[in-house]
Legacy VTK file of the C-alpha trace (Angstrom):
# vtk DataFile Version 3.0
C-alpha trace
ASCII
DATASET POLYDATA
POINTS 222 float
0.069 0.038 0.012
1.445 3.249 -1.069
0.898 6.600 0.834
-0.281 9.522 -1.115
2.067 12.646 -0.898
0.948 15.356 1.523
0.353 18.750 0.426
1.544 21.638 2.659
-0.731 24.565 2.324
0.748 28.099 2.904
0.370 29.217 6.542
-2.815 31.069 7.337
-2.303 34.765 7.327
1.103 34.827 5.504
1.479 37.533 3.083
4.295 36.948 0.553
6.577 39.782 -0.464
5.551 41.787 -3.610
6.765 40.247 -6.897
8.162 43.427 -8.021
9.479 45.580 -5.157
9.593 49.305 -5.684
13.364 49.325 -6.153
13.104 46.878 -8.997
10.390 48.809 -10.992
11.881 49.885 -14.368
15.247 48.087 -14.030
16.379 47.740 -17.601
16.936 44.253 -18.879
15.428 42.572 -15.967
13.415 39.607 -17.494
10.702 38.303 -15.366
7.197 36.921 -15.813
5.498 40.011 -14.468
7.231 42.225 -17.245
7.836 39.810 -20.125
5.305 37.636 -21.934
6.126 33.912 -22.048
6.526 34.071 -25.899
9.160 36.813 -25.574
10.916 34.913 -22.862
11.173 31.696 -24.774
12.291 33.734 -27.927
15.200 35.235 -25.715
16.097 31.977 -24.361
16.256 30.606 -27.846
18.701 33.338 -28.832
20.960 32.317 -25.908
20.965 28.707 -26.936
23.328 27.645 -29.818
24.502 24.380 -31.239
28.257 25.291 -30.367
29.967 27.786 -27.994
33.540 28.992 -28.068
35.895 28.040 -25.237
35.911 31.785 -24.114
32.085 31.886 -24.057
31.901 28.810 -21.691
35.123 29.146 -19.769
36.459 32.677 -20.224
35.799 33.692 -16.574
34.940 30.548 -14.790
36.050 26.909 -15.346
33.828 24.461 -13.636
34.024 20.644 -13.727
31.600 18.207 -11.864
31.652 14.579 -11.257
29.527 11.817 -9.639
31.631 9.754 -7.191
30.467 6.501 -5.621
31.831 7.379 -2.224
30.210 8.943 0.910
30.272 12.763 1.097
32.199 12.738 4.305
34.908 10.525 2.841
35.255 12.881 -0.128
35.628 15.923 2.216
38.073 14.333 4.425
40.170 13.367 1.265
40.078 16.747 -0.166
41.021 18.652 3.101
44.081 16.481 3.491
46.928 18.263 1.645
48.999 15.056 1.358
46.403 13.775 -1.061
47.146 16.117 -3.745
50.204 13.897 -4.453
47.569 11.280 -5.657
44.950 12.871 -7.617
46.608 16.017 -9.196
48.707 15.850 -12.167
51.588 17.896 -11.050
51.376 19.189 -7.522
53.659 17.347 -5.089
55.518 17.283 -1.823
53.442 19.725 0.261
55.030 20.426 3.761
54.052 22.844 6.547
55.657 26.319 6.470
56.133 28.870 9.211
52.720 30.468 8.306
49.897 28.719 10.164
47.912 26.445 7.720
50.162 27.387 4.659
52.069 24.475 2.867
54.757 24.716 0.274
55.149 22.022 -2.398
56.199 21.698 -6.068
54.254 22.243 -9.250
55.843 20.234 -12.050
53.342 21.544 -14.728
55.795 23.474 -16.634
59.193 22.796 -14.983
60.595 20.806 -12.081
61.389 23.824 -9.717
58.291 25.939 -9.405
57.253 26.468 -5.854
53.426 26.364 -4.967
51.900 27.490 -1.811
48.571 26.088 -0.450
46.114 26.634 2.319
42.931 24.553 2.490
39.715 26.114 4.060
37.081 23.565 4.623
33.551 23.727 6.331
32.534 20.219 7.424
28.912 21.268 7.972
28.595 22.813 4.468
30.912 20.301 2.845
32.845 23.108 1.139
36.567 23.069 0.475
38.431 26.090 -0.725
42.001 25.530 -1.843
43.853 28.816 -2.059
47.209 28.594 -3.872
49.758 30.604 -5.620
53.068 30.005 -7.501
56.381 31.329 -6.233
55.094 33.068 -3.092
52.768 32.431 -0.205
51.734 35.922 0.781
48.844 36.233 -1.627
47.129 32.906 -2.342
45.012 34.120 -5.331
44.555 30.932 -7.184
41.362 29.624 -5.585
39.849 26.306 -6.298
36.326 26.057 -4.981
34.793 22.653 -4.210
31.282 21.777 -3.199
30.293 18.226 -2.034
26.752 17.229 -2.336
24.990 14.153 -1.160
23.983 12.173 -4.416
20.982 10.901 -2.287
19.706 14.481 -2.508
20.391 15.361 -6.087
20.570 12.015 -7.971
18.514 9.693 -5.656
21.570 7.251 -5.169
24.356 6.627 -2.956
27.553 8.746 -3.291
28.543 12.224 -3.771
28.431 14.930 -6.448
31.514 17.192 -6.486
31.496 20.653 -8.175
34.887 22.199 -8.655
35.236 25.870 -9.872
38.168 28.142 -10.599
37.822 31.784 -11.374
39.863 33.918 -13.788
41.766 36.091 -11.463
43.733 39.115 -13.205
46.974 37.594 -12.086
46.462 34.770 -14.560
46.992 37.380 -17.326
50.200 38.710 -15.862
52.707 37.375 -13.345
52.656 39.720 -10.372
56.106 38.593 -9.130
58.149 37.583 -12.237
61.354 38.107 -10.140
60.411 35.106 -8.082
60.062 32.642 -11.098
62.076 29.501 -10.924
63.815 30.731 -14.250
63.559 33.871 -16.308
62.080 31.966 -19.301
59.639 29.836 -17.395
56.047 30.033 -18.833
53.245 31.464 -16.508
50.503 29.369 -15.163
47.999 31.709 -16.854
49.242 30.817 -20.214
47.522 27.489 -19.764
44.002 28.810 -19.082
42.867 27.444 -22.340
43.546 23.948 -20.934
42.079 24.480 -17.557
38.770 22.594 -18.213
40.778 19.572 -19.653
43.366 19.686 -16.786
40.686 19.854 -14.047
38.516 17.126 -15.808
41.649 14.806 -15.841
42.068 15.570 -11.975
38.506 15.134 -10.931
38.295 11.871 -12.883
41.626 10.891 -10.936
39.786 11.787 -7.685
36.734 9.633 -8.700
38.883 6.593 -9.443
40.778 6.751 -6.166
37.901 7.385 -3.965
35.737 4.726 -5.693
38.586 2.276 -5.215
38.706 2.881 -1.580
35.074 3.686 -0.680
32.891 2.489 -3.587
30.140 -0.054 -3.394
32.410 -2.704 -4.795
34.819 -2.328 -1.807
LINES 1 223
222 0 1 2 3 4 5 6 7 8 9 10 11 12 13 14 15 16 17 18 19 20 21 22 23 24 25 26 27 28 29 30 31 32 33 34 35 36 37 38 39 40 41 42 43 44 45 46 47 48 49 50 51 52 53 54 55 56 57 58 59 60 61 62 63 64 65 66 67 68 69 70 71 72 73 74 75 76 77 78 79 80 81 82 83 84 85 86 87 88 89 90 91 92 93 94 95 96 97 98 99 100 101 102 103 104 105 106 107 108 109 110 111 112 113 114 115 116 117 118 119 120 121 122 123 124 125 126 127 128 129 130 131 132 133 134 135 136 137 138 139 140 141 142 143 144 145 146 147 148 149 150 151 152 153 154 155 156 157 158 159 160 161 162 163 164 165 166 167 168 169 170 171 172 173 174 175 176 177 178 179 180 181 182 183 184 185 186 187 188 189 190 191 192 193 194 195 196 197 198 199 200 201 202 203 204 205 206 207 208 209 210 211 212 213 214 215 216 217 218 219 220 221
């Protein structure tokens, strides 16, 4: 015997806020049901939908990768917040060790040469299951390369065991110009921002590595 879903009616006496508050009246370009007929809204959506997009249209300012992982959310969080594990799932960051600055680690990034220093701090929130990895090449004073991770229970969003991981990097202005060229491992070393066009591919490789490792250790087959 199945139970019919219940319907929760609005609380008696509750008055919702106005759909168009006074400060939103007349805002140009604000597309909402109250101001734009359905036909016009769908026509506008069609203009924004194309068969193909350029890399810059999709990843010019933000690069996001996402992956389903057959592992519990807490296991994913614990793994991502342990700096030692970057040795395993990243392509090129290695050998992180504590520095004199609290919470800051120094390692190597072998992406473009063997000697580049990379500095890292991991800020995690175990309740929200968010992990921010703040990094920089060559110096640890300004950790401007920020890798933002959100871990979501797959039970909530996919109706199955495991986790969904969303990983975003933002195009900070320093990607376009090295703020400390004098600290580079060599004068002719390329800059990390030169590889922005490969960030989606590089992060896709690493999140796939993350999936393989965590499913090996925590998946349903274990």
